[in-house]
C-alpha positions as CSV (number, residue, x, y, z in Angstrom):
1,M,-12.5,-13.5,27.5
2,K,-15.4,-14.4,25.2
3,I,-16.0,-12.6,22.3
4,D,-19.2,-13.9,20.0
5,I,-19.0,-11.8,16.3
6,L,-22.2,-12.6,13.9
7,S,-21.8,-10.7,10.4
8,P,-18.6,-8.9,12.2
9,S,-18.3,-5.2,11.8
10,Q,-15.0,-3.6,10.6
11,E,-14.1,-2.6,14.5
12,T,-14.9,-6.5,15.6
13,M,-12.7,-8.1,12.8
14,K,-9.9,-5.7,13.7
15,R,-10.1,-7.0,17.3
16,V,-9.7,-10.6,16.0
17,T,-6.7,-9.6,13.9
18,Q,-5.5,-7.9,16.9
19,I,-5.3,-10.9,18.9
20,L,-3.6,-12.9,16.0
21,A,-0.9,-10.0,15.7
22,D,-0.2,-10.2,19.5
23,A,0.3,-14.0,19.5
24,R,3.7,-15.2,18.7
25,T,2.9,-19.2,17.8
26,W,-0.6,-19.8,15.9
27,R,-1.8,-23.5,15.6
28,I,-4.4,-23.5,12.8
29,F,-7.0,-26.4,12.6
30,C,-9.9,-27.2,10.0
31,H,-12.7,-29.5,9.7
32,A,-12.1,-33.1,8.6
33,K,-12.3,-34.0,4.8
34,I,-10.4,-31.1,4.2
35,D,-11.9,-29.2,1.2
36,G,-11.1,-26.3,-0.9
37,D,-12.3,-23.7,1.5
38,A,-10.4,-25.0,4.5
39,I,-7.3,-25.1,2.3
40,G,-7.4,-21.6,0.8
41,S,-8.5,-19.7,4.3
42,C,-5.7,-21.9,6.2
43,L,-2.9,-21.4,3.8
44,A,-3.9,-17.5,3.9
45,L,-3.5,-17.2,7.1
46,L,-0.6,-19.5,7.4
47,C,1.2,-17.4,4.7
48,A,0.0,-14.1,6.5
49,G,1.8,-15.3,10.1
50,L,5.0,-16.5,8.2
51,R,5.4,-13.0,6.9
52,F,5.3,-11.8,10.5
53,G,7.7,-13.6,11.8
54,K,5.5,-16.5,13.5
55,R,5.8,-19.8,14.6
56,V,2.8,-21.3,12.8
57,F,1.7,-24.8,12.2
58,W,-0.9,-26.4,10.6
59,V,-2.6,-29.2,12.0
60,V,-5.5,-31.5,10.0
61,S,-7.0,-34.9,10.4
62,D,-6.9,-36.0,6.5
63,P,-4.5,-35.2,4.0
64,A,-5.3,-32.4,1.5
65,P,-6.7,-33.5,-1.9
66,P,-3.8,-33.5,-4.6
67,S,-5.8,-31.1,-6.8
68,Y,-4.5,-28.3,-4.4
69,M,-0.9,-29.0,-4.1
70,F,-0.5,-26.1,-6.6
71,L,-0.8,-23.6,-3.7
72,A,2.1,-22.1,-1.9
73,H,2.6,-24.5,1.5
74,S,-0.2,-26.8,0.4
75,S,1.8,-29.9,1.9
76,D,2.9,-27.8,5.0
77,Y,0.5,-29.5,7.2
78,I,0.9,-32.2,10.3
79,V,-1.7,-35.1,10.1
80,M,-3.0,-35.7,13.8
81,D,-6.3,-37.7,15.1
82,E,-5.9,-36.0,18.5
83,F,-4.0,-32.9,19.9
84,K,-3.9,-31.9,23.5
85,F,-4.7,-28.5,23.5
86,D,-2.9,-27.1,26.8
87,N,-0.3,-24.5,25.9
88,P,-1.0,-21.1,26.8
89,D,1.8,-19.6,24.7
90,E,0.0,-21.1,21.4
91,L,-2.9,-19.4,20.0
92,Y,-5.5,-22.2,18.5
93,V,-7.2,-21.2,15.4
94,F,-10.1,-23.0,13.9
95,L,-11.3,-22.1,10.4
96,D,-14.1,-23.2,8.5
97,S,-15.0,-25.7,11.5
98,A,-19.0,-25.6,12.4
99,N,-17.9,-27.3,15.7
100,E,-14.8,-28.5,17.5
101,N,-15.8,-32.5,17.1
102,R,-15.2,-32.4,13.0
103,G,-11.6,-32.7,12.8
104,V,-8.5,-33.2,15.0
105,R,-10.0,-34.1,18.3
106,G,-9.2,-33.0,22.0
107,L,-10.3,-29.9,22.2
108,P,-12.1,-29.2,25.7
109,S,-15.1,-27.6,25.9
110,R,-15.1,-23.6,26.5
111,L,-16.2,-24.3,30.0
112,D,-13.6,-27.0,30.7
113,R,-10.9,-24.9,29.6
114,K,-11.9,-21.4,31.5
115,G,-9.1,-20.1,33.1
116,D,-6.0,-22.4,31.6
117,G,-4.8,-19.8,29.8
118,T,-5.7,-21.2,26.1
119,L,-7.1,-18.9,23.8
120,V,-9.5,-20.3,20.8
121,I,-10.0,-18.3,17.7
122,N,-13.2,-19.9,15.5
123,I,-13.3,-18.1,12.2
124,D,-16.2,-19.7,9.9
125,H,-19.4,-18.9,7.5
126,H,-21.4,-22.1,8.8
127,G,-24.9,-21.2,9.9
128,D,-25.1,-23.8,12.4
129,N,-21.4,-22.9,14.1
130,S,-21.7,-23.7,17.7
131,M,-19.9,-20.9,18.8
132,F,-17.4,-22.9,20.3
133,G,-14.2,-20.8,20.7
134,D,-13.4,-18.2,23.3
135,V,-13.5,-15.8,19.9
136,N,-16.2,-16.4,17.4
137,C,-16.2,-14.7,14.1
138,V,-18.9,-16.0,12.1
139,D,-20.5,-15.0,9.2
140,P,-23.4,-17.0,7.6
141,S,-23.7,-14.6,5.1
142,S,-20.3,-15.0,3.6
143,S,-20.0,-17.4,0.6
144,S,-17.0,-19.0,2.7
145,T,-14.3,-18.9,5.1
146,S,-11.9,-17.7,2.5
147,E,-14.2,-14.7,1.5
148,L,-14.7,-13.7,5.3
149,M,-10.8,-14.2,5.9
150,W,-10.1,-11.7,2.8
151,R,-12.5,-9.3,4.7
152,L,-10.4,-9.7,8.2
153,L,-7.1,-9.1,6.3
154,T,-8.4,-6.4,4.1
155,N,-9.7,-4.7,7.0
156,A,-6.3,-5.2,8.9
157,G,-4.4,-3.4,6.2
158,W,-2.3,-6.8,6.0
159,T,-0.9,-6.9,2.8
160,I,-2.2,-9.8,0.8
161,D,0.3,-11.3,-1.4
162,S,0.2,-13.1,-4.7
163,D,0.5,-16.5,-3.0
164,M,-2.3,-15.5,-0.6
165,A,-4.6,-14.1,-3.2
166,E,-4.3,-17.4,-5.1
167,S,-5.4,-19.2,-2.0
168,L,-8.4,-17.4,-1.1
169,Y,-9.4,-17.1,-4.7
170,T,-9.1,-21.2,-4.9
171,G,-11.3,-21.4,-1.2
172,I,-13.7,-19.3,-2.7
173,F,-14.0,-20.8,-6.1
174,A,-14.4,-24.2,-4.4
175,D,-17.4,-23.5,-2.3
176,T,-19.2,-21.5,-4.7
177,G,-18.8,-24.2,-7.2
178,G,-16.8,-21.6,-9.5
179,F,-19.0,-18.6,-8.8
180,V,-22.7,-20.0,-9.4
181,F,-24.1,-21.3,-6.2
182,S,-26.8,-19.5,-4.3
183,N,-24.0,-18.4,-1.7
184,T,-22.3,-16.1,-4.3
185,T,-23.1,-12.4,-3.6
186,S,-22.0,-9.2,-4.8
187,M,-19.4,-9.0,-1.9
188,T,-18.0,-12.2,-3.1
189,H,-17.4,-10.5,-6.6
190,V,-15.7,-7.6,-4.9
191,A,-13.4,-10.0,-3.2
192,L,-13.0,-11.8,-6.5
193,A,-12.0,-8.5,-8.5
194,D,-9.4,-7.6,-5.5
195,L,-7.7,-11.1,-5.7
196,L,-7.5,-10.7,-9.4
197,S,-5.9,-7.3,-9.1
198,R,-3.0,-9.2,-7.1
199,G,-2.2,-11.5,-9.9
200,V,-4.6,-14.5,-9.6
201,K,-4.8,-16.3,-12.7
202,P,-8.2,-18.0,-13.0
203,A,-7.2,-20.3,-15.8
204,K,-4.7,-21.8,-14.0
205,I,-7.0,-22.5,-10.9
206,E,-9.8,-23.9,-12.9
207,A,-7.4,-26.1,-14.6
208,A,-6.2,-27.4,-11.4
209,L,-9.6,-28.0,-9.8
210,R,-11.5,-29.3,-12.9
211,K,-9.0,-30.9,-15.4
212,N,-6.8,-32.5,-13.6
213,R,-8.8,-35.8,-12.5
214,S,-6.6,-38.9,-12.3
215,L,-7.6,-42.2,-14.1
216,G,-8.1,-44.0,-10.6
217,C,-10.5,-41.3,-9.7
218,T,-12.5,-41.6,-13.1
219,R,-12.8,-44.8,-12.5
220,L,-14.0,-44.8,-9.0
221,W,-16.6,-41.9,-10.0
222,G,-17.6,-44.6,-12.5
223,I,-18.3,-47.1,-10.0
224,A,-20.1,-44.3,-8.0
225,C,-22.5,-43.7,-10.9
226,S,-23.3,-47.4,-11.4
227,R,-24.7,-47.7,-8.1
228,I,-26.9,-44.3,-8.1
229,V,-30.2,-45.0,-7.1
230,S,-33.5,-42.5,-6.9
231,W,-36.9,-42.4,-5.3
232,G,-39.5,-40.0,-3.9
233,P,-42.0,-37.8,-5.5
234,D,-40.7,-37.3,-9.0
235,E,-37.5,-39.2,-8.4
236,Q,-36.4,-36.5,-6.5
237,F,-33.8,-38.2,-4.0
238,S,-30.6,-39.7,-5.2
239,M,-28.0,-41.7,-3.4
240,T,-24.7,-43.5,-4.3
241,W,-22.0,-45.3,-1.9
242,L,-18.4,-46.5,-2.3
243,F,-17.0,-49.3,-0.2
244,D,-13.4,-49.7,0.9
245,D,-12.4,-52.0,-1.7
246,D,-13.6,-49.5,-4.3
247,F,-10.9,-47.1,-3.8
248,K,-8.4,-50.2,-4.0
249,N,-9.9,-51.6,-7.4
250,A,-9.8,-48.4,-8.9
251,A,-6.3,-47.2,-7.7
252,A,-8.0,-44.1,-6.2
253,L,-7.3,-41.8,-3.5
254,R,-9.8,-40.8,-0.7
255,S,-9.5,-37.5,-1.5
256,D,-10.8,-38.4,-5.1
257,T,-14.5,-38.1,-3.8
258,E,-14.4,-34.7,-3.6
259,G,-17.0,-33.1,-5.8
260,L,-18.6,-36.5,-6.3
261,V,-21.8,-35.9,-4.7
262,G,-22.3,-32.7,-6.6
263,Q,-22.3,-34.9,-9.8
264,L,-25.7,-36.5,-8.5
265,M,-27.4,-33.1,-8.7
266,M,-26.6,-32.5,-12.3
267,I,-29.1,-35.4,-13.1
268,Q,-32.7,-34.4,-14.2
269,N,-35.1,-33.8,-11.6
270,I,-32.8,-34.6,-8.9
271,R,-33.3,-32.2,-5.9
272,F,-31.5,-34.2,-3.1
273,A,-28.1,-36.2,-3.3
274,V,-26.7,-38.5,-1.0
275,L,-22.9,-39.8,-1.3
276,L,-21.9,-42.6,1.3
277,T,-18.3,-43.3,1.9
278,E,-17.1,-46.6,3.5
279,Y,-14.4,-46.1,6.5
280,K,-14.2,-50.0,7.5
281,D,-11.5,-49.9,9.9
282,K,-13.1,-47.0,11.8
283,G,-16.3,-48.5,11.7
284,E,-18.2,-45.4,10.1
285,V,-19.6,-44.1,7.0
286,K,-18.8,-40.3,5.9
287,V,-22.1,-38.9,4.5
288,S,-22.1,-36.2,2.3
289,L,-25.6,-34.2,1.4
290,R,-26.5,-32.1,-1.0
291,S,-30.0,-30.2,-1.8
292,R,-31.7,-27.7,-3.8
293,D,-34.2,-24.7,-3.0
294,G,-37.8,-25.9,-2.7
295,T,-36.8,-29.1,-1.0
296,V,-35.7,-30.4,2.6
297,S,-32.4,-28.8,3.2
298,A,-29.2,-30.9,3.6
299,V,-28.4,-29.3,6.8
300,T,-32.0,-30.8,8.6
301,V,-31.1,-34.1,7.7
302,A,-27.4,-34.0,8.9
303,H,-28.4,-32.8,12.2
304,S,-30.8,-35.5,12.4
305,F,-27.7,-37.8,13.1
306,G,-25.5,-35.3,14.6
307,G,-23.6,-33.8,11.5
308,G,-23.7,-30.2,10.1
309,G,-23.0,-27.5,7.4
310,H,-25.3,-25.3,5.2
311,E,-28.8,-25.3,4.2
312,R,-27.6,-26.8,0.7
313,A,-24.4,-28.8,1.5
314,S,-23.7,-30.7,4.6
315,G,-22.3,-33.9,6.0
316,G,-21.1,-35.8,9.2
317,T,-20.4,-39.5,10.3
318,L,-22.4,-42.6,10.9
319,K,-21.1,-45.2,13.2
320,M,-22.4,-48.2,11.5
321,P,-22.0,-50.7,8.5
322,I,-22.5,-48.7,5.3
323,E,-25.4,-51.4,4.7
324,K,-27.2,-50.2,7.6
325,A,-26.2,-46.3,6.6
326,I,-27.7,-47.0,3.3
327,S,-31.2,-47.6,4.8
328,E,-30.9,-45.2,7.7
329,I,-30.1,-42.1,5.4
330,R,-33.1,-43.1,3.1
331,E,-35.3,-43.3,6.1
332,R,-33.8,-39.8,7.9
333,L,-34.7,-38.1,4.4
334,D,-37.9,-39.6,4.1
335,K,-38.9,-38.3,7.3
336,A,-37.3,-35.0,6.8
337,Y,-39.2,-34.6,3.5
338,D,-42.3,-35.9,5.2
339,E,-42.1,-33.0,7.8
340,W,-41.0,-30.3,5.3
341,N,-43.9,-31.3,3.2
342,S,-46.6,-31.4,6.1
343,A,-45.4,-27.9,7.4
344,D,-47.0,-24.6,6.7
345,R,-44.9,-22.5,4.3
């Protein structure tokens, strides 16, 4: 079975939720370096499954940031680098994952798993989604996967309880920057209004996500800010980086980098920001990219090294020392800008 759904209609969303309803066991996956939208959409689906009496497992490649621990079932995950997707009695559900390689590894291609009895559902809002699922429910016009999950649940007539509402609201809050990013639409506010009617307390969520920074996190951000460099026309490009030792010296967690690259975008004249984070034991560097309208897109640069995401927010991984990654990303950004600048627009 192969179903590809772009900007899904009510009818096609019901087909997705029917598959969920028919399966006895759900195993939920999301992308690496798990963020608020991934957490919010996963927890809402997890809660729905538990209420229906399903066996539900949430599998991640990285621990969830502590700031999200106020959400129901937020610690009920299993951390794994790789998983064997070979049980036809389980339904594999990927949320907020543009492709199968950005999180827990091991999922065979759709052709390789053809006829093995397994079924993969892919629910996402990234415009560059590779449509790797057997069932692909992808809507790039949605502000977040959490908003799309709200639509799926509402369309199916499934009850959204207060815990699910809080998770979905948190996911939307995170991916829209508190409802101010350009991906925020009238439909986003319709979803928010419904979630508020179900008991969500905005002040609680805002305090948990924006007024809960640890001293170690603050030190880490200070280190990153001390290294910021800018270049290009009108100094519109900015970059900073973090070494492994920075986390130890600051007594910070890996998850403390969430939101850091966005701070670079608050600098006057900056239109493109880059954060590089070293993972020395893996021999790789995590790359976070942000851009504004009127300059080269973040996803264009991400695609140049095998990453992905959105026009304004993307990322990926480079298998090289961080010193080389600094020059590599700068060269790729300069090249992308030259191509963008010379194109007819």
